[in-house]
C-alpha positions as CSV (number, residue, x, y, z in Angstrom):
1,M,-0.1,-0.3,-0.1
2,P,1.3,3.5,-0.6
3,D,2.2,5.7,2.2
4,K,0.0,8.6,1.1
5,T,-3.9,8.7,-0.3
6,L,-4.1,8.1,-4.1
7,Y,-7.1,9.0,-6.5
8,E,-7.5,7.4,-9.7
9,I,-10.0,6.7,-12.4
10,A,-10.8,2.9,-12.0
11,S,-13.1,2.9,-15.3
12,R,-15.0,5.4,-17.6
13,D,-17.3,4.8,-20.4
14,D,-19.6,7.5,-22.0
15,T,-22.1,8.0,-19.2
16,T,-20.6,6.1,-16.3
17,A,-17.4,6.6,-14.1
18,T,-15.8,4.8,-11.3
19,V,-13.3,6.5,-8.9
20,R,-11.0,4.2,-6.6
21,I,-9.5,6.0,-3.6
22,T,-6.7,4.3,-1.7
23,V,-6.4,5.4,1.9
24,A,-2.7,5.1,3.2
25,A,-2.3,2.9,6.3
26,V,-1.2,6.0,8.5
27,E,-4.1,8.2,7.6
28,L,-6.8,5.4,8.4
29,A,-4.8,4.7,11.4
30,A,-4.8,8.5,12.5
31,E,-8.4,8.5,11.8
32,I,-9.3,5.5,13.9
33,E,-7.4,7.2,17.0
34,A,-9.4,10.4,16.5
35,V,-12.8,8.2,16.5
36,Y,-11.5,6.7,19.8
37,S,-10.8,10.1,21.2
38,Q,-14.0,11.5,20.3
39,Y,-16.0,8.8,22.1
40,A,-13.4,9.0,25.4
41,N,-14.3,12.6,25.5
42,E,-18.1,12.5,24.9
43,L,-18.7,9.4,27.2
44,S,-19.4,9.3,30.8
45,I,-18.4,5.9,32.3
46,P,-18.6,5.4,35.8
47,G,-14.8,5.0,37.3
48,F,-13.3,6.7,34.5
49,R,-12.8,10.7,34.0
50,K,-13.7,11.9,30.4
51,G,-11.1,11.6,28.0
52,R,-9.4,8.9,30.0
53,V,-11.5,5.9,28.9
54,P,-9.0,3.1,27.8
55,K,-9.5,1.8,24.5
56,G,-10.1,-1.8,25.8
57,V,-13.3,-0.5,27.8
58,L,-14.5,1.2,24.6
59,E,-14.0,-1.9,22.5
60,A,-15.4,-3.9,25.1
61,R,-18.6,-1.8,24.9
62,F,-19.0,-0.9,21.2
63,G,-16.9,-3.2,19.5
64,K,-13.5,-2.8,17.8
65,E,-14.9,-2.9,14.5
66,S,-17.5,-0.2,15.0
67,F,-14.4,2.3,15.2
68,V,-12.8,1.3,12.2
69,A,-16.0,1.4,10.2
70,E,-17.0,4.9,11.6
71,A,-13.1,6.1,10.7
72,K,-13.6,4.6,7.1
73,E,-17.0,6.3,6.7
74,S,-15.0,9.7,8.0
75,L,-12.6,9.3,5.4
76,E,-15.1,8.2,2.7
77,R,-16.8,11.4,3.1
78,H,-13.7,13.4,3.2
79,H,-11.7,11.8,0.1
80,L,-14.5,11.8,-2.3
81,P,-15.2,15.3,-3.0
82,A,-11.3,16.0,-3.1
83,A,-10.8,13.3,-5.5
84,L,-13.6,14.7,-7.8
85,E,-12.0,18.1,-7.8
86,Q,-8.7,16.4,-8.3
87,L,-9.6,14.0,-11.3
88,G,-11.8,16.8,-12.7
89,L,-15.0,14.7,-12.5
90,H,-18.6,15.9,-11.9
91,P,-21.2,13.0,-10.9
92,M,-24.8,13.5,-12.3
93,S,-26.0,11.1,-10.0
94,T,-25.5,10.0,-6.3
95,P,-22.3,8.4,-6.1
96,K,-22.5,4.7,-5.1
97,L,-20.0,2.9,-2.8
98,E,-18.4,0.1,-3.7
99,E,-15.8,-0.9,-1.4
100,K,-14.0,-3.3,-3.5
101,I,-11.0,-3.9,-1.0
102,S,-11.2,-3.7,2.9
103,L,-7.6,-4.2,4.3
104,A,-6.6,-4.3,8.1
105,P,-6.2,-1.0,9.5
106,D,-2.6,-1.2,9.9
107,V,-2.3,-1.5,6.1
108,G,-4.9,0.9,5.1
109,F,-8.1,0.2,2.4
110,T,-9.4,1.0,-0.6
111,F,-13.0,2.0,-1.8
112,E,-14.5,2.6,-5.1
113,V,-17.7,5.2,-6.2
114,T,-19.9,5.1,-9.2
115,F,-21.7,7.5,-10.7
116,A,-23.4,9.0,-14.0
117,V,-21.4,11.4,-15.7
118,L,-22.0,13.5,-19.0
119,P,-20.4,12.2,-22.3
120,A,-17.7,13.8,-23.9
121,V,-19.2,16.0,-26.8
122,N,-17.2,15.6,-30.1
123,L,-18.7,18.2,-32.4
124,P,-18.7,17.5,-36.3
125,A,-17.8,20.3,-38.7
126,Y,-20.3,22.9,-37.7
127,R,-19.0,25.6,-39.9
128,G,-21.4,25.9,-43.2
129,L,-24.0,24.1,-41.8
130,E,-26.9,24.2,-44.1
131,V,-30.6,24.2,-42.7
132,A,-33.8,25.4,-44.4
133,V,-36.4,27.6,-42.9
134,A,-39.5,29.3,-43.6
135,S,-39.1,33.0,-45.1
136,V,-39.9,36.0,-43.3
137,P,-43.5,37.1,-44.4
138,P,-43.2,40.7,-45.8
139,V,-45.1,43.2,-44.2
140,T,-47.8,44.3,-46.4
141,D,-49.8,47.5,-47.0
142,E,-52.8,46.1,-45.4
143,D,-50.8,45.2,-42.3
144,V,-49.9,48.7,-42.1
145,E,-53.4,50.0,-42.8
146,R,-54.8,47.9,-40.0
147,A,-52.3,49.3,-37.5
148,L,-53.0,52.8,-38.4
149,A,-56.6,52.0,-37.7
150,E,-55.5,50.8,-34.3
151,V,-53.5,54.0,-33.8
152,Q,-56.6,55.8,-35.3
153,G,-58.7,54.1,-32.5
154,Q,-56.6,55.2,-29.5
155,F,-57.5,58.6,-30.5
156,G,-61.2,58.3,-30.9
157,V,-63.5,60.6,-28.8
158,L,-67.1,59.8,-27.6
159,V,-69.6,62.2,-29.2
160,P,-73.6,62.2,-28.7
161,R,-75.4,60.0,-31.0
162,E,-78.8,60.3,-32.6
163,G,-81.6,57.8,-31.2
164,D,-83.9,57.4,-28.4
165,T,-83.8,53.5,-27.8
166,V,-80.8,51.5,-26.2
167,S,-79.9,48.7,-28.2
168,E,-77.7,45.9,-27.3
169,G,-73.8,46.8,-27.7
170,D,-74.8,50.7,-27.4
171,I,-72.8,53.1,-25.5
172,V,-75.0,54.7,-23.1
173,R,-74.6,57.8,-21.0
174,V,-76.1,57.3,-17.6
175,R,-76.6,59.1,-14.4
176,E,-76.8,57.8,-10.9
177,K,-78.0,60.4,-8.6
178,T,-75.3,63.5,-9.2
179,E,-72.7,61.1,-11.1
180,E,-72.8,60.6,-14.7
181,W,-70.7,58.0,-17.1
182,D,-70.4,56.1,-20.1
183,T,-71.2,52.5,-20.4
184,R,-71.8,49.7,-23.2
185,A,-75.1,48.0,-22.9
186,E,-74.6,44.3,-22.8
187,A,-76.8,41.3,-22.6
188,D,-74.4,39.4,-20.2
189,N,-73.8,42.2,-18.0
190,P,-76.6,41.8,-15.0
191,V,-76.6,45.7,-14.5
192,T,-76.0,47.1,-18.4
193,S,-78.5,44.7,-19.6
194,A,-81.5,46.7,-18.1
195,L,-80.8,49.3,-20.3
196,V,-81.5,47.2,-23.5
197,G,-85.0,48.5,-24.9
198,R,-85.2,51.5,-22.7
199,K,-85.4,54.9,-24.0
200,V,-83.7,58.0,-23.3
201,G,-85.0,59.9,-20.5
202,E,-86.2,56.9,-18.6
203,S,-85.3,55.7,-15.4
204,V,-84.3,51.9,-14.7
205,D,-84.4,50.5,-11.4
206,I,-81.3,48.2,-10.7
207,D,-81.8,45.2,-8.3
208,V,-79.2,42.5,-8.8
209,P,-76.8,40.2,-6.7
210,H,-73.5,41.5,-6.0
211,E,-70.2,39.7,-5.3
212,S,-70.4,41.1,-1.5
213,G,-73.0,38.8,-0.8
214,K,-75.7,41.9,-0.9
215,R,-78.2,43.0,-3.3
216,L,-77.1,46.1,-5.7
217,Q,-80.0,48.2,-5.5
218,T,-80.1,51.6,-7.5
219,Q,-81.6,53.8,-10.1
220,L,-79.9,54.7,-13.6
221,D,-81.2,57.5,-15.4
222,V,-80.8,57.1,-19.3
223,M,-79.2,60.3,-20.4
224,G,-78.3,59.6,-24.0
225,L,-76.4,57.5,-26.7
226,R,-72.9,58.0,-27.5
227,Q,-70.6,57.1,-30.6
228,V,-67.1,56.8,-30.8
229,Q,-65.9,59.5,-33.6
230,L,-62.5,58.6,-35.2
231,P,-59.9,61.2,-36.2
232,A,-59.1,61.2,-39.9
233,I,-55.4,59.2,-40.8
234,D,-53.5,62.3,-41.9
235,D,-50.7,64.3,-40.5
236,E,-52.6,65.6,-37.6
237,L,-53.1,62.2,-36.2
238,A,-49.5,61.2,-36.9
239,K,-48.6,64.6,-34.7
240,D,-50.7,63.7,-31.9
241,A,-49.3,60.3,-31.9
242,G,-45.7,62.0,-31.7
243,F,-44.7,61.8,-35.2
244,E,-43.8,64.7,-37.6
245,S,-45.9,63.4,-40.5
246,L,-47.7,60.6,-41.5
247,D,-45.1,59.1,-43.6
248,A,-42.8,59.1,-40.4
249,L,-46.0,57.2,-38.6
250,R,-46.2,54.8,-41.4
251,A,-42.3,53.9,-41.7
252,D,-42.3,53.4,-37.9
253,V,-45.4,51.2,-37.9
254,R,-43.9,49.0,-40.8
255,R,-40.6,48.9,-38.5
256,R,-42.5,47.6,-35.6
257,L,-44.4,45.0,-37.5
258,G,-41.2,43.9,-39.3
259,E,-39.0,43.5,-36.3
260,P,-40.7,40.9,-34.5
261,R,-40.8,39.0,-37.7
262,D,-37.4,39.2,-38.3
263,E,-36.6,38.1,-34.9
264,H,-38.9,35.2,-35.0
265,H,-37.1,34.2,-38.2
266,R,-33.8,34.8,-36.6
267,R,-34.9,32.2,-33.6
268,A,-35.9,29.8,-36.0
269,V,-32.5,29.7,-38.1
270,E,-31.0,29.2,-34.8
271,S,-33.0,26.6,-33.5
272,A,-32.7,24.6,-36.9
273,L,-29.0,25.0,-37.0
274,V,-28.8,23.5,-33.0
275,E,-31.2,20.9,-34.0
276,A,-29.1,20.1,-37.1
277,L,-26.0,20.0,-35.0
278,V,-27.1,18.0,-32.4
279,E,-28.8,15.6,-35.0
280,K,-25.0,15.0,-36.2
281,T,-23.6,14.4,-32.8
282,A,-23.4,11.3,-30.9
283,L,-24.5,11.9,-27.4
284,P,-25.4,9.2,-25.2
285,L,-27.2,10.4,-22.2
286,P,-26.6,9.1,-18.5
287,E,-29.7,7.2,-17.5
288,P,-30.0,7.8,-13.9
289,F,-29.6,11.7,-14.4
290,V,-32.4,11.7,-17.1
291,L,-34.5,9.8,-14.6
292,E,-33.7,12.1,-11.8
293,L,-34.6,15.2,-14.1
294,V,-38.0,13.4,-15.3
295,D,-39.0,12.8,-11.6
296,E,-38.1,16.4,-10.8
297,E,-40.3,17.7,-13.4
298,V,-43.1,15.4,-12.5
299,D,-43.2,16.3,-8.8
300,R,-43.1,20.1,-9.8
301,I,-46.2,19.7,-11.8
302,R,-47.9,17.4,-9.2
303,K,-46.9,19.9,-6.4
304,A,-48.3,22.9,-8.4
305,L,-51.6,21.2,-8.7
306,E,-51.5,20.3,-5.1
307,R,-51.5,24.0,-3.9
308,P,-54.4,25.6,-2.1
309,G,-56.5,27.0,-5.1
310,S,-55.4,24.9,-7.7
311,P,-58.2,24.5,-10.4
312,M,-57.4,20.8,-10.7
313,T,-55.8,17.9,-9.0
314,F,-53.0,15.9,-10.7
315,D,-55.2,13.1,-11.8
316,K,-57.8,15.7,-13.4
317,Y,-54.8,17.1,-15.1
318,L,-53.9,13.8,-16.7
319,A,-57.5,13.5,-17.6
320,E,-58.0,16.9,-19.3
321,R,-54.7,15.9,-21.4
322,A,-56.1,12.6,-22.1
323,T,-52.7,11.0,-21.1
324,S,-51.5,8.8,-18.3
325,E,-48.7,9.4,-16.1
326,A,-46.3,7.0,-17.8
327,D,-47.1,8.6,-21.2
328,L,-46.6,12.1,-19.4
329,R,-43.3,10.9,-18.1
330,K,-42.3,9.8,-21.9
331,E,-43.3,13.3,-22.9
332,I,-41.3,14.9,-20.3
333,R,-38.2,12.8,-20.8
334,A,-38.4,13.7,-24.5
335,S,-38.1,17.4,-23.7
336,V,-35.4,16.7,-21.1
337,E,-33.3,14.9,-23.4
338,R,-33.5,17.4,-26.3
339,R,-32.7,20.2,-23.7
340,L,-29.6,18.2,-22.3
341,R,-28.7,17.3,-25.9
342,R,-28.9,21.1,-26.6
343,E,-27.0,22.4,-23.6
344,L,-24.1,20.1,-24.2
345,V,-23.6,20.8,-27.9
346,L,-23.7,24.6,-26.8
347,G,-21.4,24.3,-24.0
348,R,-19.0,22.5,-26.0
349,L,-19.3,25.0,-28.8
350,A,-18.6,27.9,-26.3
351,E,-15.3,26.0,-25.3
352,V,-14.2,25.3,-29.0
353,E,-14.7,29.0,-30.0
354,N,-13.4,30.2,-26.6
355,V,-16.5,32.3,-25.7
356,S,-17.0,33.5,-22.3
357,F,-17.6,36.7,-20.4
358,D,-15.6,37.8,-17.2
359,D,-17.6,40.0,-14.8
360,A,-16.3,43.2,-16.4
361,Q,-17.3,42.1,-20.0
362,L,-20.6,41.1,-18.6
363,E,-21.4,44.3,-16.8
364,A,-20.4,46.2,-19.9
365,A,-22.8,43.8,-22.2
366,A,-25.7,44.5,-19.3
367,Q,-25.3,48.1,-19.3
368,A,-25.2,48.3,-23.0
369,E,-28.6,46.2,-23.0
370,A,-30.0,48.3,-20.4
371,S,-29.2,51.5,-22.5
372,E,-31.0,50.2,-25.6
373,A,-34.1,49.6,-23.7
374,G,-33.8,52.8,-22.0
375,E,-33.0,51.9,-18.8
376,D,-30.3,52.5,-15.9
377,G,-27.4,50.4,-16.5
378,M,-26.0,50.2,-13.0
379,R,-29.3,49.5,-11.5
380,F,-29.8,46.7,-14.3
381,V,-26.7,45.0,-13.1
382,A,-27.7,45.5,-9.4
383,Q,-30.9,44.0,-9.8
384,L,-29.5,41.0,-11.7
385,K,-27.2,40.3,-8.9
386,A,-29.7,40.9,-6.1
387,D,-32.1,38.4,-7.7
388,D,-29.2,35.7,-8.1
389,R,-29.9,35.9,-11.8
390,W,-26.2,37.2,-12.8
391,D,-24.6,33.5,-13.6
392,D,-27.9,32.8,-15.7
393,Y,-27.3,36.3,-17.5
394,R,-23.9,35.3,-18.1
395,S,-24.9,32.1,-19.7
396,A,-27.6,33.7,-21.8
397,K,-25.0,36.1,-23.1
398,V,-22.7,33.2,-24.0
399,T,-25.5,31.2,-25.7
400,E,-26.2,34.3,-27.5
401,R,-22.6,34.6,-29.1
402,V,-22.5,31.2,-29.7
403,L,-25.7,31.0,-31.7
404,G,-24.3,34.0,-33.6
405,I,-21.1,32.4,-34.5
406,L,-23.2,29.2,-35.7
407,R,-25.5,31.7,-37.5
408,E,-23.0,33.7,-39.5
409,A,-21.3,30.5,-40.6
410,A,-24.5,28.7,-41.8
411,V,-26.0,28.4,-45.3
412,V,-29.5,29.2,-44.8
413,T,-32.3,28.4,-47.4
414,E,-35.4,30.2,-47.4
415,K,-38.4,28.2,-48.2
416,E,-42.2,29.1,-48.8
417,A,-43.9,29.9,-45.7
């Protein structure tokens, strides 16, 4: 046996690793002595002072092997994290102890732990990756006119309307004692439905149940009918909306309609590229880790539906989706596997392209983003850190840059939407 503790990888495949830890005899002996001392200091045994209880007495009461076993457990807890750090391994499941060799305390002992690991990612050629996505639908003149009509509606005003009888859907001016306001007569509203069929100048008695549990009892006077008067779509409307002219308003409307379409197209291209890259990359996933993530997601759904005020139970949720828990787990598993493969590929791509953000670079990026949105940059950075979202923001920025690299090097073919 060696004179110092050794860490080594006993075996490893794509999704499983076994670490062997060999604890030197001198360290095991020292740990056993520490356990004896702890018991001697804590126990109160008649005839012996604390800290002075002989080993023979302790062994007679607890058995020698119990001290050796406790020392080994302590060493296992201590050395496993150190071994993982030294060997650069990251368990994706709870390490399973397999004590392959157990020797006498004066010789030392060896134990092994086995756990799931993520696979090494060997990326295929990704520059010039070819994908086909739906083309961006152009912003038409009809789209612009519909948007201008919405702007026009924002500046409409209510004016008196001819007529003396209230019909469903009419806007009615009513008075209750000294207060007046406008309301729409709707058949499914217990209050305003009483106005339908009444004439201007009439009084309407209201007596309906109220959410407070009491009845709402009042009288409404029908003062007149109203209608929305829309302004003309011209330069004056544009100025009311904050633009110099109607042409400037049209240009802004066209831009605002086009930006989300371009953004949607960009995301579609990136998604297609990642899917294509994942498809070309062999990525076996560790079964215990995948199952653990599926269990977590099912538990999350179940607990959310068990909260007070939830509109349904877990069983009702399954029934409404016309599925079983087994099928739900299959659905979630497929989603988990897609997400894991995407994250592994993007993470490896970031390593290959040397994409990273230190804190100074990340703060600069955050402040620039906040400035574009008209926000205070320092406050945005402080809020991210206060909400414990700083590392998530870093990951998002790394992914954003990696996707940009992938997109710029791709060959994208447009297909009809």
